[in-house]
Biopython code that builds the backbone (N, CA, C, O; Angstrom):
import numpy as np
from Bio.PDB.StructureBuilder import StructureBuilder

atoms = [
    (1, "MET", "N", (-25.154, -7.816, 23.125)),
    (1, "MET", "CA", (-24.209, -8.125, 22.083)),
    (1, "MET", "C", (-24.247, -7.036, 21.008)),
    (1, "MET", "O", (-25.318, -6.623, 20.562)),
    (2, "THR", "N", (-23.094, -6.594, 20.614)),
    (2, "THR", "CA", (-22.990, -5.528, 19.623)),
    (2, "THR", "C", (-23.128, -6.105, 18.217)),
    (2, "THR", "O", (-22.479, -7.094, 17.876)),
    (3, "TYR", "N", (-23.981, -5.478, 17.405)),
    (3, "TYR", "CA", (-24.254, -5.929, 16.036)),
    (3, "TYR", "C", (-23.078, -5.596, 15.127)),
    (3, "TYR", "O", (-22.607, -4.458, 15.116)),
    (4, "ARG", "N", (-22.603, -6.574, 14.368)),
    (4, "ARG", "CA", (-21.519, -6.397, 13.413)),
    (4, "ARG", "C", (-21.979, -6.823, 12.027)),
    (4, "ARG", "O", (-22.669, -7.831, 11.880)),
    (5, "ASN", "N", (-21.588, -6.039, 10.991)),
    (5, "ASN", "CA", (-21.963, -6.349, 9.619)),
    (5, "ASN", "C", (-20.917, -5.733, 8.686)),
    (5, "ASN", "O", (-20.946, -4.533, 8.413)),
    (6, "ASP", "N", (-20.001, -6.563, 8.205)),
    (6, "ASP", "CA", (-18.927, -6.084, 7.328)),
    (6, "ASP", "C", (-19.455, -5.469, 6.036)),
    (6, "ASP", "O", (-18.863, -4.520, 5.521)),
    (7, "ALA", "N", (-20.552, -5.989, 5.508)),
    (7, "ALA", "CA", (-21.116, -5.453, 4.266)),
    (7, "ALA", "C", (-21.549, -4.000, 4.445)),
    (7, "ALA", "O", (-21.330, -3.177, 3.557)),
    (8, "LEU", "N", (-22.162, -3.677, 5.584)),
    (8, "LEU", "CA", (-22.550, -2.287, 5.848)),
    (8, "LEU", "C", (-21.319, -1.381, 5.934)),
    (8, "LEU", "O", (-21.346, -0.246, 5.458)),
    (9, "LEU", "N", (-20.259, -1.876, 6.531)),
    (9, "LEU", "CA", (-19.040, -1.080, 6.654)),
    (9, "LEU", "C", (-18.386, -0.866, 5.287)),
    (9, "LEU", "O", (-17.917, 0.233, 4.989)),
    (10, "ARG", "N", (-18.354, -1.901, 4.466)),
    (10, "ARG", "CA", (-17.763, -1.789, 3.125)),
    (10, "ARG", "C", (-18.585, -0.900, 2.208)),
    (10, "ARG", "O", (-18.061, -0.376, 1.224)),
    (11, "HIS", "N", (-19.851, -0.724, 2.510)),
    (11, "HIS", "CA", (-20.735, 0.097, 1.672)),
    (11, "HIS", "C", (-20.231, 1.526, 1.531)),
    (11, "HIS", "O", (-20.597, 2.204, 0.572)),
    (12, "ALA", "N", (-19.414, 1.998, 2.442)),
    (12, "ALA", "CA", (-18.880, 3.360, 2.377)),
    (12, "ALA", "C", (-17.875, 3.533, 1.235)),
    (12, "ALA", "O", (-17.648, 4.650, 0.771)),
    (13, "ASN", "N", (-17.276, 2.433, 0.786)),
    (13, "ASN", "CA", (-16.272, 2.508, -0.272)),
    (13, "ASN", "C", (-16.859, 3.137, -1.537)),
    (13, "ASN", "O", (-17.885, 2.687, -2.047)),
    (14, "GLY", "N", (-16.199, 4.175, -2.031)),
    (14, "GLY", "CA", (-16.631, 4.830, -3.261)),
    (14, "GLY", "C", (-17.740, 5.845, -3.090)),
    (14, "GLY", "O", (-18.187, 6.438, -4.072)),
    (15, "LYS", "N", (-18.195, 6.059, -1.867)),
    (15, "LYS", "CA", (-19.277, 7.015, -1.609)),
    (15, "LYS", "C", (-18.711, 8.406, -1.307)),
    (15, "LYS", "O", (-17.511, 8.571, -1.087)),
    (16, "ARG", "N", (-19.591, 9.387, -1.303)),
    (16, "ARG", "CA", (-19.230, 10.752, -0.896)),
    (16, "ARG", "C", (-19.367, 10.880, 0.618)),
    (16, "ARG", "O", (-20.201, 10.221, 1.238)),
    (17, "CYS", "N", (-18.545, 11.727, 1.190)),
    (17, "CYS", "CA", (-18.638, 12.045, 2.612)),
    (17, "CYS", "C", (-19.956, 12.781, 2.856)),
    (17, "CYS", "O", (-20.268, 13.740, 2.151)),
    (18, "VAL", "N", (-20.731, 12.340, 3.850)),
    (18, "VAL", "CA", (-22.018, 12.989, 4.128)),
    (18, "VAL", "C", (-21.829, 14.335, 4.815)),
    (18, "VAL", "O", (-22.786, 15.102, 4.924)),
    (19, "LYS", "N", (-20.636, 14.639, 5.276)),
    (19, "LYS", "CA", (-20.372, 15.920, 5.949)),
    (19, "LYS", "C", (-19.894, 16.988, 4.958)),
    (19, "LYS", "O", (-20.445, 18.088, 4.923)),
    (20, "CYS", "N", (-18.875, 16.670, 4.157)),
    (20, "CYS", "CA", (-18.287, 17.690, 3.282)),
    (20, "CYS", "C", (-18.523, 17.436, 1.793)),
    (20, "CYS", "O", (-18.286, 18.324, 0.973)),
    (21, "GLY", "N", (-18.986, 16.237, 1.435)),
    (21, "GLY", "CA", (-19.253, 15.921, 0.041)),
    (21, "GLY", "C", (-18.064, 15.374, -0.732)),
    (21, "GLY", "O", (-18.202, 15.016, -1.902)),
    (22, "LYS", "N", (-16.908, 15.303, -0.103)),
    (22, "LYS", "CA", (-15.703, 14.800, -0.776)),
    (22, "LYS", "C", (-15.875, 13.322, -1.130)),
    (22, "LYS", "O", (-16.454, 12.553, -0.363)),
    (23, "LYS", "N", (-15.362, 12.937, -2.306)),
    (23, "LYS", "CA", (-15.414, 11.541, -2.733)),
    (23, "LYS", "C", (-13.998, 11.095, -3.052)),
    (23, "LYS", "O", (-13.427, 11.489, -4.069)),
    (24, "ASP", "N", (-13.436, 10.273, -2.181)),
    (24, "ASP", "CA", (-12.107, 9.718, -2.415)),
    (24, "ASP", "C", (-11.941, 8.423, -1.637)),
    (24, "ASP", "O", (-12.881, 7.945, -1.001)),
    (25, "GLU", "N", (-10.756, 7.865, -1.692)),
    (25, "GLU", "CA", (-10.497, 6.557, -1.072)),
    (25, "GLU", "C", (-10.482, 6.598, 0.453)),
    (25, "GLU", "O", (-10.418, 5.548, 1.092)),
    (26, "THR", "N", (-10.539, 7.801, 1.052)),
    (26, "THR", "CA", (-10.512, 7.875, 2.519)),
    (26, "THR", "C", (-11.888, 7.751, 3.155)),
    (26, "THR", "O", (-11.982, 7.656, 4.379)),
    (27, "VAL", "N", (-12.968, 7.749, 2.361)),
    (27, "VAL", "CA", (-14.322, 7.659, 2.918)),
    (27, "VAL", "C", (-14.524, 6.266, 3.523)),
    (27, "VAL", "O", (-14.334, 5.244, 2.864)),
    (28, "VAL", "N", (-14.914, 6.264, 4.790)),
    (28, "VAL", "CA", (-15.135, 5.015, 5.524)),
    (28, "VAL", "C", (-16.431, 5.119, 6.322)),
    (28, "VAL", "O", (-17.026, 6.191, 6.434)),
    (29, "ALA", "N", (-16.849, 3.993, 6.869)),
    (29, "ALA", "CA", (-17.990, 3.944, 7.778)),
    (29, "ALA", "C", (-17.460, 4.263, 9.177)),
    (29, "ALA", "O", (-16.887, 3.401, 9.844)),
    (30, "ALA", "N", (-17.655, 5.494, 9.610)),
    (30, "ALA", "CA", (-17.148, 5.960, 10.906)),
    (30, "ALA", "C", (-18.191, 5.692, 11.989)),
    (30, "ALA", "O", (-19.322, 6.172, 11.900)),
    (31, "HIS", "N", (-17.813, 4.933, 13.003)),
    (31, "HIS", "CA", (-18.718, 4.609, 14.102)),
    (31, "HIS", "C", (-18.967, 5.836, 14.992)),
    (31, "HIS", "O", (-18.066, 6.634, 15.252)),
    (32, "TYR", "N", (-20.201, 5.956, 15.440)),
    (32, "TYR", "CA", (-20.612, 7.020, 16.357)),
    (32, "TYR", "C", (-19.729, 7.030, 17.603)),
    (32, "TYR", "O", (-19.476, 5.988, 18.208)),
    (33, "THR", "N", (-19.265, 8.222, 17.977)),
    (33, "THR", "CA", (-18.410, 8.378, 19.159)),
    (33, "THR", "C", (-18.985, 9.385, 20.155)),
    (33, "THR", "O", (-18.263, 9.894, 21.013)),
    (34, "GLY", "N", (-20.265, 9.668, 20.043)),
    (34, "GLY", "CA", (-20.880, 10.701, 20.871)),
    (34, "GLY", "C", (-21.162, 10.275, 22.303)),
    (34, "GLY", "O", (-20.842, 9.166, 22.730)),
    (35, "ALA", "N", (-21.768, 11.197, 23.017)),
    (35, "ALA", "CA", (-22.027, 11.044, 24.447)),
    (35, "ALA", "C", (-22.951, 9.871, 24.777)),
    (35, "ALA", "O", (-22.943, 9.376, 25.905)),
    (36, "ARG", "N", (-23.734, 9.429, 23.816)),
    (36, "ARG", "CA", (-24.682, 8.330, 24.055)),
    (36, "ARG", "C", (-24.158, 6.974, 23.597)),
    (36, "ARG", "O", (-24.938, 6.026, 23.500)),
    (37, "ARG", "N", (-22.878, 6.853, 23.315)),
    (37, "ARG", "CA", (-22.346, 5.603, 22.745)),
    (37, "ARG", "C", (-22.611, 4.380, 23.610)),
    (37, "ARG", "O", (-22.759, 3.277, 23.084)),
    (38, "HIS", "N", (-22.674, 4.553, 24.927)),
    (38, "HIS", "CA", (-22.928, 3.405, 25.809)),
    (38, "HIS", "C", (-24.346, 2.854, 25.611)),
    (38, "HIS", "O", (-24.594, 1.673, 25.853)),
    (39, "ALA", "N", (-25.257, 3.696, 25.179)),
    (39, "ALA", "CA", (-26.634, 3.254, 24.925)),
    (39, "ALA", "C", (-26.762, 2.519, 23.590)),
    (39, "ALA", "O", (-27.778, 1.875, 23.328)),
    (40, "TYR", "N", (-25.727, 2.617, 22.746)),
    (40, "TYR", "CA", (-25.791, 2.054, 21.400)),
    (40, "TYR", "C", (-24.800, 0.909, 21.205)),
    (40, "TYR", "O", (-24.322, 0.691, 20.092)),
    (41, "GLY", "N", (-24.488, 0.181, 22.268)),
    (41, "GLY", "CA", (-23.622, -0.983, 22.164)),
    (41, "GLY", "C", (-22.144, -0.704, 22.334)),
    (41, "GLY", "O", (-21.337, -1.633, 22.317)),
    (42, "GLY", "N", (-21.774, 0.550, 22.497)),
    (42, "GLY", "CA", (-20.367, 0.913, 22.649)),
    (42, "GLY", "C", (-19.938, 0.917, 24.098)),
    (42, "GLY", "O", (-20.759, 0.848, 25.013)),
    (43, "GLY", "N", (-18.664, 0.997, 24.282)),
    (43, "GLY", "CA", (-18.104, 1.042, 25.626)),
    (43, "GLY", "C", (-16.621, 1.304, 25.548)),
    (43, "GLY", "O", (-16.113, 1.708, 24.501)),
    (44, "LEU", "N", (-15.938, 1.086, 26.612)),
    (44, "LEU", "CA", (-14.502, 1.306, 26.654)),
    (44, "LEU", "C", (-13.822, 0.311, 25.714)),
    (44, "LEU", "O", (-13.775, -0.886, 25.998)),
    (45, "GLY", "N", (-13.301, 0.811, 24.601)),
    (45, "GLY", "CA", (-12.640, -0.041, 23.625)),
    (45, "GLY", "C", (-13.579, -0.839, 22.739)),
    (45, "GLY", "O", (-13.123, -1.695, 21.980)),
    (46, "ILE", "N", (-14.886, -0.582, 22.814)),
    (46, "ILE", "CA", (-15.874, -1.302, 22.009)),
    (46, "ILE", "C", (-16.647, -0.294, 21.165)),
    (46, "ILE", "O", (-17.223, 0.654, 21.698)),
    (47, "LYS", "N", (-16.658, -0.496, 19.860)),
    (47, "LYS", "CA", (-17.397, 0.396, 18.968)),
    (47, "LYS", "C", (-18.889, 0.113, 19.068)),
    (47, "LYS", "O", (-19.302, -0.983, 19.448)),
    (48, "VAL", "N", (-19.691, 1.115, 18.722)),
    (48, "VAL", "CA", (-21.145, 0.962, 18.703)),
    (48, "VAL", "C", (-21.536, -0.011, 17.592)),
    (48, "VAL", "O", (-20.684, -0.453, 16.820)),
    (49, "HIS", "N", (-22.823, -0.342, 17.514)),
    (49, "HIS", "CA", (-23.346, -1.222, 16.472)),
    (49, "HIS", "C", (-22.920, -0.722, 15.081)),
    (49, "HIS", "O", (-22.785, 0.482, 14.862)),
    (50, "ASP", "N", (-22.715, -1.644, 14.163)),
    (50, "ASP", "CA", (-22.269, -1.291, 12.816)),
    (50, "ASP", "C", (-23.316, -0.542, 11.996)),
    (50, "ASP", "O", (-22.975, 0.013, 10.951)),
    (51, "PHE", "N", (-24.563, -0.505, 12.426)),
    (51, "PHE", "CA", (-25.558, 0.278, 11.692)),
    (51, "PHE", "C", (-25.594, 1.728, 12.169)),
    (51, "PHE", "O", (-26.389, 2.521, 11.664)),
    (52, "LEU", "N", (-24.749, 2.086, 13.128)),
    (52, "LEU", "CA", (-24.662, 3.466, 13.618)),
    (52, "LEU", "C", (-23.346, 4.086, 13.155)),
    (52, "LEU", "O", (-22.489, 4.464, 13.954)),
    (53, "VAL", "N", (-23.222, 4.173, 11.827)),
    (53, "VAL", "CA", (-22.023, 4.731, 11.213)),
    (53, "VAL", "C", (-22.412, 5.846, 10.250)),
    (53, "VAL", "O", (-23.536, 5.898, 9.750)),
    (54, "ALA", "N", (-21.462, 6.727, 10.005)),
    (54, "ALA", "CA", (-21.625, 7.787, 9.012)),
    (54, "ALA", "C", (-20.522, 7.635, 7.983)),
    (54, "ALA", "O", (-19.379, 7.339, 8.334)),
    (55, "HIS", "N", (-20.853, 7.835, 6.716)),
    (55, "HIS", "CA", (-19.845, 7.793, 5.657)),
    (55, "HIS", "C", (-19.078, 9.113, 5.705)),
    (55, "HIS", "O", (-19.575, 10.152, 5.272)),
    (56, "LEU", "N", (-17.861, 9.053, 6.238)),
    (56, "LEU", "CA", (-17.031, 10.247, 6.406)),
    (56, "LEU", "C", (-15.676, 10.061, 5.742)),
    (56, "LEU", "O", (-15.115, 8.966, 5.751)),
    (57, "CYS", "N", (-15.150, 11.147, 5.161)),
    (57, "CYS", "CA", (-13.793, 11.124, 4.615)),
    (57, "CYS", "C", (-12.808, 11.166, 5.784)),
    (57, "CYS", "O", (-13.200, 11.396, 6.927)),
    (58, "GLY", "N", (-11.557, 10.948, 5.494)),
    (58, "GLY", "CA", (-10.543, 10.909, 6.538)),
    (58, "GLY", "C", (-10.496, 12.175, 7.376)),
    (58, "GLY", "O", (-10.400, 12.102, 8.601)),
    (59, "ALA", "N", (-10.562, 13.335, 6.732)),
    (59, "ALA", "CA", (-10.487, 14.609, 7.462)),
    (59, "ALA", "C", (-11.700, 14.805, 8.377)),
    (59, "ALA", "O", (-11.547, 15.212, 9.529)),
    (60, "CYS", "N", (-12.895, 14.518, 7.874)),
    (60, "CYS", "CA", (-14.108, 14.688, 8.682)),
    (60, "CYS", "C", (-14.170, 13.646, 9.798)),
    (60, "CYS", "O", (-14.639, 13.937, 10.899)),
    (61, "HIS", "N", (-13.697, 12.433, 9.512)),
    (61, "HIS", "CA", (-13.655, 11.387, 10.532)),
    (61, "HIS", "C", (-12.743, 11.819, 11.679)),
    (61, "HIS", "O", (-13.108, 11.686, 12.847)),
    (62, "LEU", "N", (-11.562, 12.333, 11.350)),
    (62, "LEU", "CA", (-10.628, 12.814, 12.359)),
    (62, "LEU", "C", (-11.253, 13.937, 13.175)),
    (62, "LEU", "O", (-11.148, 13.952, 14.401)),
    (63, "GLU", "N", (-11.906, 14.881, 12.492)),
    (63, "GLU", "CA", (-12.551, 15.999, 13.190)),
    (63, "GLU", "C", (-13.621, 15.500, 14.163)),
    (63, "GLU", "O", (-13.694, 15.969, 15.298)),
    (64, "MET", "N", (-14.449, 14.554, 13.721)),
    (64, "MET", "CA", (-15.514, 14.046, 14.595)),
    (64, "MET", "C", (-14.925, 13.286, 15.781)),
    (64, "MET", "O", (-15.446, 13.377, 16.892)),
    (65, "ASP", "N", (-13.846, 12.540, 15.556)),
    (65, "ASP", "CA", (-13.191, 11.831, 16.665)),
    (65, "ASP", "C", (-12.606, 12.813, 17.668)),
    (65, "ASP", "O", (-12.685, 12.585, 18.875)),
    (66, "GLN", "N", (-12.023, 13.896, 17.185)),
    (66, "GLN", "CA", (-11.456, 14.897, 18.088)),
    (66, "GLN", "C", (-12.544, 15.625, 18.870)),
    (66, "GLN", "O", (-12.365, 15.926, 20.050)),
    (67, "LEU", "N", (-13.671, 15.910, 18.218)),
    (67, "LEU", "CA", (-14.776, 16.581, 18.904)),
    (67, "LEU", "C", (-15.365, 15.707, 20.013)),
    (67, "LEU", "O", (-15.906, 16.226, 20.989)),
    (68, "SER", "N", (-15.263, 14.394, 19.866)),
    (68, "SER", "CA", (-15.823, 13.506, 20.886)),
    (68, "SER", "C", (-15.099, 13.668, 22.224)),
    (68, "SER", "O", (-15.627, 13.284, 23.267)),
    (69, "ARG", "N", (-13.904, 14.230, 22.194)),
    (69, "ARG", "CA", (-13.122, 14.436, 23.419)),
    (69, "ARG", "C", (-13.360, 15.812, 24.048)),
    (69, "ARG", "O", (-12.875, 16.088, 25.145)),
    (70, "ASP", "N", (-14.107, 16.671, 23.353)),
    (70, "ASP", "CA", (-14.372, 18.029, 23.828)),
    (70, "ASP", "C", (-15.573, 18.015, 24.772)),
    (70, "ASP", "O", (-16.720, 17.948, 24.329)),
    (71, "LYS", "N", (-15.305, 18.077, 26.065)),
    (71, "LYS", "CA", (-16.373, 17.972, 27.073)),
    (71, "LYS", "C", (-17.383, 19.122, 26.977)),
    (71, "LYS", "O", (-18.561, 18.925, 27.274)),
    (72, "GLU", "N", (-16.953, 20.293, 26.576)),
    (72, "GLU", "CA", (-17.868, 21.439, 26.493)),
    (72, "GLU", "C", (-18.846, 21.321, 25.318)),
    (72, "GLU", "O", (-19.959, 21.843, 25.382)),
    (73, "ARG", "N", (-18.434, 20.643, 24.258)),
    (73, "ARG", "CA", (-19.281, 20.541, 23.068)),
    (73, "ARG", "C", (-19.818, 19.128, 22.846)),
    (73, "ARG", "O", (-20.267, 18.807, 21.746)),
    (74, "ARG", "N", (-19.777, 18.273, 23.883)),
    (74, "ARG", "CA", (-20.113, 16.870, 23.660)),
    (74, "ARG", "C", (-21.540, 16.657, 23.171)),
    (74, "ARG", "O", (-21.772, 15.762, 22.358)),
    (75, "TRP", "N", (-22.509, 17.450, 23.639)),
    (75, "TRP", "CA", (-23.893, 17.249, 23.195)),
    (75, "TRP", "C", (-24.091, 17.787, 21.779)),
    (75, "TRP", "O", (-24.839, 17.212, 20.988)),
    (76, "GLU", "N", (-23.425, 18.879, 21.469)),
    (76, "GLU", "CA", (-23.471, 19.412, 20.109)),
    (76, "GLU", "C", (-22.845, 18.408, 19.132)),
    (76, "GLU", "O", (-23.386, 18.155, 18.056)),
    (77, "HIS", "N", (-21.705, 17.846, 19.522)),
    (77, "HIS", "CA", (-21.037, 16.828, 18.712)),
    (77, "HIS", "C", (-21.935, 15.610, 18.527)),
    (77, "HIS", "O", (-22.046, 15.084, 17.420)),
    (78, "SER", "N", (-22.572, 15.163, 19.596)),
    (78, "SER", "CA", (-23.445, 13.997, 19.536)),
    (78, "SER", "C", (-24.574, 14.224, 18.538)),
    (78, "SER", "O", (-24.847, 13.362, 17.703)),
    (79, "GLU", "N", (-25.224, 15.366, 18.619)),
    (79, "GLU", "CA", (-26.324, 15.701, 17.714)),
    (79, "GLU", "C", (-25.834, 15.755, 16.264)),
    (79, "GLU", "O", (-26.498, 15.240, 15.365)),
    (80, "GLU", "N", (-24.677, 16.375, 16.039)),
    (80, "GLU", "CA", (-24.135, 16.472, 14.687)),
    (80, "GLU", "C", (-23.811, 15.082, 14.126)),
    (80, "GLU", "O", (-24.150, 14.778, 12.982)),
    (81, "PHE", "N", (-23.159, 14.249, 14.929)),
    (81, "PHE", "CA", (-22.788, 12.912, 14.468)),
    (81, "PHE", "C", (-24.038, 12.094, 14.172)),
    (81, "PHE", "O", (-24.084, 11.395, 13.160)),
    (82, "LEU", "N", (-25.054, 12.165, 15.030)),
    (82, "LEU", "CA", (-26.296, 11.426, 14.786)),
    (82, "LEU", "C", (-26.964, 11.887, 13.490)),
    (82, "LEU", "O", (-27.563, 11.077, 12.783)),
    (83, "HIS", "N", (-26.867, 13.175, 13.173)),
    (83, "HIS", "CA", (-27.411, 13.695, 11.913)),
    (83, "HIS", "C", (-26.703, 13.039, 10.725)),
    (83, "HIS", "O", (-27.361, 12.645, 9.762)),
    (84, "TYR", "N", (-25.391, 12.919, 10.777)),
    (84, "TYR", "CA", (-24.644, 12.281, 9.684)),
    (84, "TYR", "C", (-24.985, 10.794, 9.564)),
    (84, "TYR", "O", (-24.996, 10.241, 8.465)),
    (85, "ILE", "N", (-25.260, 10.161, 10.684)),
    (85, "ILE", "CA", (-25.680, 8.758, 10.657)),
    (85, "ILE", "C", (-27.034, 8.627, 9.965)),
    (85, "ILE", "O", (-27.232, 7.716, 9.161)),
    (86, "VAL", "N", (-27.958, 9.519, 10.266)),
    (86, "VAL", "CA", (-29.272, 9.486, 9.622)),
    (86, "VAL", "C", (-29.132, 9.719, 8.114)),
    (86, "VAL", "O", (-29.804, 9.054, 7.326)),
    (87, "LEU", "N", (-28.272, 10.651, 7.707)),
    (87, "LEU", "CA", (-28.039, 10.873, 6.274)),
    (87, "LEU", "C", (-27.480, 9.607, 5.615)),
    (87, "LEU", "O", (-27.852, 9.272, 4.490)),
    (88, "THR", "N", (-26.594, 8.912, 6.314)),
    (88, "THR", "CA", (-26.021, 7.670, 5.792)),
    (88, "THR", "C", (-27.083, 6.580, 5.693)),
    (88, "THR", "O", (-27.145, 5.865, 4.693)),
    (89, "LEU", "N", (-27.918, 6.447, 6.723)),
    (89, "LEU", "CA", (-29.007, 5.454, 6.675)),
    (89, "LEU", "C", (-29.962, 5.753, 5.534)),
    (89, "LEU", "O", (-30.415, 4.835, 4.850)),
    (90, "ASP", "N", (-30.274, 7.018, 5.319)),
    (90, "ASP", "CA", (-31.142, 7.421, 4.210)),
    (90, "ASP", "C", (-30.529, 6.994, 2.886)),
    (90, "ASP", "O", (-31.224, 6.474, 2.013)),
    (91, "ARG", "N", (-29.240, 7.210, 2.736)),
    (91, "ARG", "CA", (-28.512, 6.790, 1.533)),
    (91, "ARG", "C", (-28.614, 5.267, 1.346)),
    (91, "ARG", "O", (-28.844, 4.786, 0.237)),
    (92, "CYS", "N", (-28.443, 4.529, 2.427)),
    (92, "CYS", "CA", (-28.479, 3.064, 2.358)),
    (92, "CYS", "C", (-29.858, 2.540, 1.963)),
    (92, "CYS", "O", (-29.954, 1.550, 1.238)),
    (93, "PHE", "N", (-30.909, 3.181, 2.422)),
    (93, "PHE", "CA", (-32.260, 2.785, 2.013)),
    (93, "PHE", "C", (-32.501, 3.165, 0.556)),
    (93, "PHE", "O", (-33.083, 2.386, -0.199)),
    (94, "ASP", "N", (-32.055, 4.364, 0.154)),
    (94, "ASP", "CA", (-32.261, 4.825, -1.211)),
    (94, "ASP", "C", (-31.594, 3.922, -2.235)),
    (94, "ASP", "O", (-32.163, 3.652, -3.293)),
    (95, "ASP", "N", (-30.380, 3.449, -1.925)),
    (95, "ASP", "CA", (-29.667, 2.638, -2.923)),
    (95, "ASP", "C", (-29.891, 1.140, -2.744)),
    (95, "ASP", "O", (-29.304, 0.338, -3.470)),
    (96, "GLY", "N", (-30.740, 0.750, -1.778)),
    (96, "GLY", "CA", (-31.098, -0.654, -1.606)),
    (96, "GLY", "C", (-30.140, -1.476, -0.774)),
    (96, "GLY", "O", (-30.294, -2.694, -0.689)),
    (97, "THR", "N", (-29.148, -0.839, -0.154)),
    (97, "THR", "CA", (-28.241, -1.571, 0.732)),
    (97, "THR", "C", (-28.996, -2.100, 1.939)),
    (97, "THR", "O", (-28.741, -3.212, 2.401)),
    (98, "ILE", "N", (-29.922, -1.304, 2.445)),
    (98, "ILE", "CA", (-30.814, -1.723, 3.527)),
    (98, "ILE", "C", (-32.213, -1.779, 2.942)),
    (98, "ILE", "O", (-32.686, -0.817, 2.338)),
    (99, "VAL", "N", (-32.859, -2.902, 3.124)),
    (99, "VAL", "CA", (-34.192, -3.121, 2.549)),
    (99, "VAL", "C", (-35.169, -3.402, 3.653)),
    (99, "VAL", "O", (-34.909, -4.223, 4.532)),
    (100, "GLY", "N", (-36.294, -2.726, 3.612)),
    (100, "GLY", "CA", (-37.355, -2.963, 4.595)),
    (100, "GLY", "C", (-38.114, -4.246, 4.293)),
    (100, "GLY", "O", (-37.893, -4.884, 3.263)),
    (101, "PRO", "N", (-39.011, -4.616, 5.201)),
    (101, "PRO", "CA", (-39.779, -5.856, 5.010)),
    (101, "PRO", "C", (-40.705, -5.783, 3.797)),
    (101, "PRO", "O", (-41.415, -6.745, 3.504)),
]
sb = StructureBuilder()
sb.init_structure("model")
sb.init_model(0)
sb.init_chain("A")
sb.init_seg("    ")
for serial, (resi, resn, name, xyz) in enumerate(atoms, 1):
    if name == "N":
        sb.init_residue(resn, " ", resi, " ")
    sb.init_atom(name, np.array(xyz, "f"), 0.0, 1.0, " ", f" {name:<3s}", serial, name[0])
structure = sb.get_structure()
């Protein structure tokens, strides 16, 4: 079962893009679209778990979605997207959105 959490997705509102630093109304919680998506709850027409998102502006989100279709760069894209997810998770721990035990 794929994990869903609307609060985590809404947390992107008002944040800066972890890729380019832009802060505007287009920043959203962009779900991972890399080569390993099937291992993270994703599939054909199914997004990965909601905790595997990166805060990306509209332009960076579009770029990452387009790169996911590039078969020659799929592993490079996967690594880059996972890096942005880690930056987003770090942000969520720092501001208390995600709290450890």
